[in-house]
C-alpha positions in Angstrom: -9.8 10.8 -6.4 -13.5 11.1 -5.5 -15.0 8.2 -3.6 -17.9 6.3 -5.1 -20.7 5.9 -2.6 -21.4 2.3 -3.8 -17.8 1.3 -3.3 -16.9 -0.1 0.2 -14.2 1.9 1.9 -12.2 -1.1 3.2 -9.0 0.9 3.7 -10.4 4.0 5.5 -7.9 5.2 8.1 -5.1 3.1 6.6 -1.9 4.4 4.9 -0.1 2.3 2.3 3.3 2.5 0.7 4.0 0.4 -2.4 7.5 -0.7 -3.3 9.2 -3.2 -5.6 7.8 -4.7 -8.8 4.3 -6.0 -8.8 3.0 -8.7 -11.1 -0.6 -7.7 -11.6 -0.5 -3.9 -11.2 1.7 -0.9 -11.8 2.5 0.9 -8.6 0.2 3.7 -9.7 -2.7 1.3 -10.4 -2.3 -0.3 -6.9 -2.2 3.2 -5.3 -5.3 4.3 -7.2 -7.1 1.1 -6.1 -6.1 1.7 -2.4 -7.4 5.3 -2.6 -10.6 4.3 -4.3 -11.2 2.0 -1.3 -10.7 4.9 1.2 -7.0 4.5 1.9 -4.2 6.9 1.7 -0.9 6.4 0.0 2.6 7.7 0.7 5.9 7.5 -1.0 7.9 6.9 2.1 7.7 4.5 5.1 7.1 6.0 8.5 5.6 5.0 11.9 2.3 6.2 10.5 2.4 3.6 7.7 -0.3 0.9 8.1 0.9 -1.5 5.4 3.8 -1.9 3.0 2.8 -3.6 -0.2 6.1 -5.2 -1.2 6.8 -6.7 -4.6 10.0 -8.2 -6.0 13.2 -6.2 -5.3 11.5 -4.2 -2.5 14.8 -2.8 -1.2 15.3 -0.1 1.5 11.6 0.6 2.1 11.1 -3.1 3.1 14.1 -2.8 5.5 12.7 0.4 7.1 9.2 -1.1 7.4 10.6 -4.1 9.2 12.6 -1.8 11.5 9.5 0.2 12.4 7.2 -2.8 12.8 5.0 -1.9 9.8 2.9 -4.8 8.5 4.4 -6.0 5.2 2.0 -7.6 2.7 2.6 -9.2 -0.7 0.5 -8.8 -3.8 -1.6 -11.9 -3.2 -2.6 -10.7 0.3 -3.5 -7.3 -1.2 -5.7 -8.8 -3.9 
């Protein structure tokens, strides 16, 4: 996705993983928003992950993020 020069790039240098069920976005919508603000998205949690956006029923990605010390945020914090 090409960045709009008028859009602040709040997430530059940050990598996000989205897991679980979100109330206000589909996972794809959340990932598109993250990327439009300069962030990167990944499908798996690693030590390079900056944030895990965890919705309901987050599962194994949440466990792995906690084990690796990745900051876990909920949808309200993301918004």
